[in-house]
C-alpha positions in Angstrom: 33.3 2.7 -6.8 33.3 1.3 -3.3 29.9 0.0 -1.7 31.3 0.7 1.8 32.7 4.2 2.7 34.6 5.0 5.8 34.2 8.7 6.9 35.9 10.3 9.9 34.5 13.4 11.4 33.1 14.7 7.8 31.8 18.0 9.2 34.6 18.9 11.8 35.3 22.6 11.2 32.6 23.3 8.8 30.1 26.1 8.9 26.4 25.0 9.7 25.5 25.6 6.1 28.4 23.2 4.6 27.9 20.6 7.6 24.1 20.4 6.6 25.3 19.7 2.8 27.6 17.2 4.1 25.0 15.3 6.1 22.5 15.6 3.2 25.1 14.3 0.8 25.9 11.2 3.0 22.0 10.3 3.9 20.5 11.0 0.4 23.0 10.5 -2.3 25.4 8.1 -0.8 22.8 6.0 1.2 19.5 6.3 -0.3 20.3 6.7 -4.0 23.3 4.7 -4.4 22.7 2.0 -1.9 26.2 2.6 -0.1 27.0 1.5 3.5 28.7 4.2 5.2 30.4 3.8 8.6 30.6 7.2 10.4 33.2 7.9 13.0 32.2 11.1 15.0 32.3 12.5 18.4 29.3 14.6 17.4 26.5 12.5 18.8 23.6 14.6 17.5 25.0 14.5 14.2 25.3 10.7 14.2 21.6 10.4 15.5 20.5 12.5 12.3 22.6 10.6 9.9 22.8 7.0 10.8 20.3 4.2 11.0 22.2 2.3 13.5 24.8 3.4 16.1 27.6 1.8 18.0 28.7 3.2 21.3 32.6 2.6 21.5 34.9 3.2 24.5 38.7 2.2 24.4 38.2 0.1 21.5 35.1 -1.9 22.7 31.7 -1.8 21.3 29.5 -1.2 24.5 25.9 -0.8 22.7 24.9 -1.3 19.3 21.5 -0.5 17.7 19.1 2.1 16.4 19.1 5.4 18.2 15.8 4.5 19.8 16.9 1.1 21.0 20.0 2.3 22.3 17.8 5.1 24.3 15.6 2.4 25.6 18.6 0.5 26.9 19.9 3.6 29.0 16.0 4.6 30.2 12.7 3.2 29.8 11.1 6.4 30.9 9.7 9.2 28.8 10.3 12.8 30.3 7.7 15.5 30.1 7.5 19.2 31.1 4.1 20.4 31.6 2.9 24.0 32.5 -0.2 24.5 34.4 -2.4 26.9 36.6 -4.3 26.0 39.5 -2.3 23.0 40.8 -2.9 21.8 44.3 -0.8 19.8 46.5 -3.4 16.9 46.6 -3.3 16.7 42.8 0.2 16.4 42.6 0.1 13.5 45.3 -2.3 11.7 43.2 -0.3 12.0 40.1 2.7 10.9 42.0 1.0 7.8 43.3 0.0 6.6 39.8 1.9 3.4 38.8 3.6 4.6 35.5 5.0 7.9 37.0 8.5 7.1 38.0 9.5 10.8 38.9 7.4 13.8 39.7 8.5 17.3 40.3 7.1 20.8 40.5 8.3 24.4 40.6 6.9 27.9 40.0 7.5 29.4 36.7 10.1 32.2 37.1 8.2 33.9 34.5 4.9 33.7 36.0 4.1 32.8 39.6 0.8 31.6 38.9 2.0 28.8 36.8 3.6 25.8 37.9 6.2 23.8 35.8 6.1 20.0 36.2 8.6 17.3 35.3 7.1 14.1 34.9 9.0 11.0 33.9 6.6 8.2 32.6 7.0 4.4 32.0 4.8 3.4 29.2 3.8 7.1 28.2 1.3 6.1 25.8 -0.9 4.9 28.7 0.5 7.0 31.6 0.3 10.5 29.9 -3.4 10.5 29.3 -4.0 9.6 32.9 -1.7 12.4 34.3 -3.5 14.9 32.0 -7.0 13.6 33.0 -6.0 13.8 36.5 -4.9 17.5 36.1 -8.0 18.4 34.2 -10.5 16.9 36.3 -8.9 18.7 39.4 -9.5 22.0 37.7 -5.9 22.7 36.6 -5.6 24.4 33.1 -2.8 22.9 31.1 -0.9 25.6 29.1 1.8 23.4 27.6 3.0 19.9 27.5 6.5 19.0 26.0 8.1 15.7 25.3 11.7 15.5 25.8 14.2 12.7 24.7 17.4 12.0 26.6 20.3 13.4 24.1 22.7 10.8 22.4 25.4 12.6 24.5 23.7 11.8 27.9 23.1 8.3 26.5 26.8 7.9 25.6 27.9 9.0 28.9 25.5 6.7 30.7 26.5 3.7 28.7 30.1 4.3 29.3 29.6 4.9 32.8 27.6 1.7 33.3 29.5 -0.8 30.9 32.7 0.9 30.8 33.3 0.3 34.4 32.9 -3.4 33.6 35.4 -3.9 31.0 
């Protein structure tokens, strides 16, 4: 009864239901119930993020990054990305938001489904403090916020960025 298991691409070529069952087996039964350590080798980074407590990004046999998924995300980008849909936006309010200290990026485009709605992409530093200020600025200008969604950078994008940054230095 080994305490350390190495599994290589455990869900490769499985249908979605079988893959879900394998992930649950690894996470719930092997790790939580039996207390085993499982090393997962996979190219499916989203699956690794679902199963693993810690990740190692390896390229050409070298560990380029090691940590929890959130720790690895913050090594690549300190920004949080939000997509907001709003009505009654003015160029002045967009300029005001763009000048805020914690706004790293702001872009606006019309919603293709509704020309009276604008879609804002906002990338924020320290989003806990910055997002309420952005929303307050929009609301106080008379804009009506219809939707606000947070988007995390995918582990696949993180892998590509880590390999690009650190792999070039190897």
